[in-house]
C-alpha positions in Angstrom: 19.2 5.9 11.1 22.1 8.3 11.4 20.7 11.8 11.7 19.8 13.7 14.9 16.1 13.8 14.0 14.4 10.4 13.2 12.5 11.6 10.1 15.5 13.3 8.5 16.8 10.2 6.7 13.4 9.6 5.2 13.2 13.2 4.0 16.6 12.7 2.3 15.5 9.5 0.6 12.3 11.1 -0.6 14.4 13.9 -2.1 16.7 11.6 -4.0 14.5 8.9 -5.5 15.8 6.6 -8.3 14.3 7.2 -11.7 12.7 4.7 -14.0 14.8 2.9 -16.7 13.2 4.5 -19.7 15.4 2.5 -22.1 14.2 -0.8 -20.7 10.6 0.4 -20.9 11.1 1.5 -24.6 12.6 -1.9 -25.5 9.5 -3.7 -24.2 7.1 -1.4 -26.0 9.2 -2.0 -29.2 9.0 -5.8 -28.7 5.2 -5.6 -28.5 5.1 -3.3 -31.6 7.2 -5.8 -33.6 5.0 -8.8 -32.6 2.5 -10.3 -35.1 -0.6 -8.7 -33.6 -2.6 -5.5 -34.0 -1.0 -2.4 -32.4 -1.7 -2.0 -28.7 -4.2 -4.9 -28.9 -3.1 -6.3 -25.5 -4.1 -3.0 -23.8 -3.0 -2.7 -20.2 -1.0 -6.0 -20.4 1.5 -4.1 -22.5 1.5 -1.2 -20.1 2.1 -3.5 -17.1 5.0 -5.2 -18.9 6.5 -1.9 -19.8 6.1 -0.7 -16.2 7.8 -3.8 -14.9 10.7 -3.2 -17.2 11.0 0.4 -16.3 11.3 -0.3 -12.6 13.3 -3.6 -12.7 15.6 -2.6 -15.5 15.0 -5.9 -17.2 13.6 -6.0 -20.8 11.8 -8.2 -21.2 10.9 -8.3 -17.5 10.5 -11.3 -15.3 8.8 -12.0 -12.0 10.5 -14.9 -10.2 10.4 -14.0 -6.5 7.1 -12.1 -5.8 6.3 -11.4 -2.2 3.1 -10.6 -0.4 3.8 -8.6 2.8 0.9 -7.9 5.2 1.4 -5.5 8.1 -0.9 -5.7 11.1 -1.4 -3.0 13.7 -3.9 -2.1 16.5 -5.2 1.4 17.2 -6.1 3.1 20.5 -8.9 5.0 18.7 -10.7 1.7 18.3 -12.1 2.2 21.8 -14.3 5.0 20.4 -16.7 2.5 19.0 -15.7 2.9 15.3 -15.7 -0.8 14.3 -18.2 -3.7 14.8 -15.2 -6.0 15.4 -13.3 -6.3 18.7 -9.7 -5.3 18.7 -8.8 -8.9 19.3 -9.9 -9.7 15.7 -6.6 -8.3 14.4 -4.5 -10.9 16.3 -7.0 -13.6 15.4 -6.5 -12.8 11.7 -2.7 -12.9 12.1 -3.0 -16.3 13.8 -5.2 -17.6 11.0 -2.7 -16.5 8.4 0.1 -18.2 10.4 -2.0 -21.4 10.5 -2.5 -21.2 6.7 -6.3 -20.9 6.8 -6.8 -17.3 5.6 -7.9 -16.3 2.2 -4.5 -14.7 1.5 -2.7 -18.0 2.1 -4.6 -19.7 -0.7 -4.4 -16.8 -3.1 -0.7 -16.7 -2.6 -0.5 -20.5 -3.2 -2.5 -20.1 -6.4 -0.2 -17.4 -7.8 3.0 -18.8 -6.3 3.7 -15.8 -4.1 5.8 -15.8 -0.9 3.9 -14.5 2.1 5.1 -12.6 5.2 2.7 -11.4 7.9 4.1 -8.8 10.3 2.7 -8.4 13.8 3.4 -4.8 14.7 3.2 -4.9 18.5 -0.5 -5.8 18.5 -0.5 -6.0 22.3 0.3 -2.3 22.4 -2.3 -0.2 20.5 -1.2 3.2 19.2 -2.3 6.4 21.0 -6.0 7.5 20.6 -5.7 10.0 17.8 -8.5 12.1 19.1 -6.4 13.1 22.2 -2.8 12.0 21.5 -0.4 11.3 18.7 -0.6 7.7 17.4 3.2 7.4 17.7 6.1 9.5 18.8 8.6 10.5 16.0 11.2 8.0 17.0 8.6 5.1 17.2 7.1 6.1 13.8 10.6 6.3 12.2 11.6 2.9 13.7 8.4 1.3 12.3 9.1 2.8 8.9 12.6 1.3 9.1 11.1 -2.0 10.1 8.8 -1.9 7.1 11.8 -1.3 4.9 13.2 -4.7 6.0 10.3 -6.5 4.3 12.4 -6.7 1.1 15.5 -8.0 3.0 15.1 -11.5 1.7 15.0 -10.4 -1.9 12.0 -9.9 -4.2 11.3 -8.7 -7.7 7.6 -7.7 -7.0 6.4 -6.4 -3.7 2.7 -6.7 -2.9 1.4 -4.8 0.2 -1.6 -5.4 2.4 -2.8 -4.6 5.9 -4.7 -5.8 8.9 -6.1 -3.7 11.7 -9.4 -3.2 13.5 -10.4 0.4 13.1 -7.8 1.2 10.4 -10.4 2.4 7.9 -11.1 5.3 10.2 -7.4 6.0 10.7 -7.0 5.9 6.9 -9.8 8.4 6.6 -8.2 10.7 9.1 -4.8 10.5 7.3 -6.4 11.2 3.9 -8.4 14.1 5.3 -5.2 15.5 6.8 -3.2 15.1 3.6 -5.9 15.9 1.0 -8.4 18.0 2.8 -12.0 17.7 3.8 -13.9 16.5 6.8 -14.5 13.1 8.3 -17.8 12.6 6.4 -15.9 13.0 3.1 -13.6 10.0 3.8 -15.2 7.5 6.1 -17.1 4.4 4.8 -18.5 1.1 6.0 -15.2 -0.4 6.9 -15.8 -3.9 8.2 -19.6 -3.4 8.3 -20.4 -0.2 10.1 -24.0 0.9 10.1 -25.2 4.5 9.6 -24.8 5.4 13.2 -21.3 4.0 13.4 -20.3 5.7 10.2 -21.4 9.0 11.8 -19.4 8.2 14.8 -16.4 7.5 12.6 -16.8 10.9 11.0 -16.9 12.6 14.4 -13.7 10.8 15.4 -11.9 11.9 12.3 -13.0 15.5 12.8 -11.9 15.4 16.5 -8.5 14.1 15.4 -8.1 16.8 12.8 -9.1 19.5 15.3 -6.8 18.1 18.0 -3.6 18.0 15.9 -4.4 21.1 13.8 -1.5 22.6 11.8 0.9 19.8 12.8 -0.8 17.8 10.1 0.6 20.1 7.3 3.8 18.0 7.3 3.1 14.6 5.7 5.4 12.6 8.0 4.0 14.4 11.0 0.5 13.5 9.8 1.6 9.9 9.5 2.8 9.7 13.1 0.0 11.7 14.6 -3.1 10.3 12.9 -1.7 7.1 11.3 -0.5 3.9 12.9 2.1 1.2 12.8 0.8 -0.6 9.7 0.7 2.7 7.9 4.2 3.6 8.8 5.5 0.1 7.9 3.8 0.2 4.5 5.2 3.7 3.8 8.7 2.3 4.7 8.2 -0.7 2.5 7.2 1.4 -0.5 10.2 3.6 0.0 12.6 0.7 0.4 11.3 -0.9 -2.8 11.8 2.4 -4.7 15.4 2.6 -3.6 16.0 -1.0 -4.8 14.0 -0.5 -8.0 11.4 -3.1 -7.0 7.9 -2.7 -8.6 5.1 -2.5 -6.0 1.4 -3.5 -6.0 -0.7 -1.6 -3.4 -4.0 -2.9 -2.1 -6.7 -1.6 0.1 -7.8 1.7 1.6 -5.2 1.7 4.4 -2.3 1.0 2.1 -3.4 3.7 -0.3 -3.5 6.2 2.7 0.0 5.2 3.6 1.1 5.7 0.1 -0.5 9.1 0.1 2.0 10.2 2.8 4.9 9.6 0.4 3.1 11.2 -2.5 2.4 14.3 -0.4 6.2 14.5 0.3 7.2 13.9 -3.3 4.6 13.5 -6.1 7.0 11.1 -7.9 7.3 8.8 -4.9 4.6 6.3 -6.2 5.8 6.0 -9.9 7.0 2.5 -9.2 3.6 1.5 -7.8 0.4 0.2 -9.3 -3.0 -0.1 -7.5 -4.2 -3.7 -7.4 -7.8 -3.1 -6.7 -10.4 -0.8 -5.3 -12.1 -1.6 -2.0 -15.8 -0.8 -1.4 -14.8 2.2 0.7 -16.6 5.1 -1.0 -13.5 7.3 -0.7 -11.0 4.9 -2.0 -11.6 5.7 -5.7 -11.2 9.4 -5.0 -8.0 8.9 -3.1 -6.6 6.7 -5.9 -7.5 9.3 -8.5 -5.7 12.0 -6.5 -2.6 9.8 -6.4 -2.8 9.0 -10.1 -3.5 5.3 -9.5 -5.8 3.3 -11.7 -6.8 -0.1 -10.3 -5.9 -3.3 -12.2 -8.9 -5.1 -10.8 -12.3 -4.1 -9.5 -13.8 -7.1 -7.9 -15.5 -5.5 -4.9 -13.0 -7.0 -2.5 -13.4 -5.4 0.9 -11.4 -8.1 2.6 -8.1 -7.1 4.2 -4.8 -9.0 4.1 -3.9 -7.8 0.6 -6.2 -10.3 -1.3 -6.5 -7.9 -4.2 -2.8 -7.5 -4.6 -2.2 -11.2 -4.5 -4.8 -11.7 -7.2 -3.4 -8.8 -9.3 0.1 -10.3 -9.0 -1.1 -13.2 -11.2 -1.9 -10.6 -13.9 1.5 -8.9 -13.5 3.3 -12.3 -13.8 1.2 -13.1 -16.9 2.2 -9.7 -18.4 5.9 -10.5 -17.8 5.6 -13.9 -19.4 3.7 -12.6 -22.3 6.4 -10.0 -22.9 9.3 -12.5 -22.7 7.4 -15.1 -24.8 6.6 -12.6 -27.6 10.2 -11.3 -27.5 11.5 -14.8 -28.1 9.1 -15.2 -31.0 10.3 -11.9 -32.5 13.9 -13.0 -32.2 13.1 -16.4 -33.7 
């Protein structure tokens, strides 16, 4: 980071986003049109292949180094009784991933995905958003920059997921700040909240909105004030992927809220992203619709870790192979 204010570099990037390679997209659509099949008969498979070409610049596209990146953070607001799980469950989930025993490990093996799980200072929860900012500006910017490093080893498809006790409440607060409404409009069951706990979650969101007030009108300020480390890291990863023309699969309510920050700053910021799946959170579909994201899968997956993205990556890989295989047949 080189500017005097930590967020300035991100604002500059958001104002100068690379555009899609429309020629590569058109070549893929032409290949499908020339294939011996009814027009548009492969539906969204054709759209996925064209999207891959547009954002990778390769026609036909290929996915040879897909990566699943999961960011884990803890939240000070969890002390407000907003989750049936203890805060220690976040670290336990990270340890299970490290041991190879989590669902995401096996889905990644099935679809031949690389997996990185990032522990974002789990021993230091963010500030309680009802009475303090989650992060200061420098800390939020540094976490975004850390998220950008997720692609450092090289990838041609970035899948994003999250872990964090209480982060469905934080996601609700962030979406309310960005899109409007009250807590009751955005909170859901999370990891199993009953009616009383959902009411408490709504109260917490409303308290956070009232405390931070008009500061939330700026998307990056909203991220640092009522977001959290995994939200900042995911936003950074999405932005880094855009700058390197890497297609992105988003998964989960929290990742969608993180993406909404970038969309609020620049409505074109998510053009390189697809939504892998919808969670059972009642507000997830509404947030996705606002962002112009239509899920690839709807399997009722409420599990964290990016399981939906890892599953959807198999579909994306299949679309790429279908495109290249049919291209070979056309040339033959």
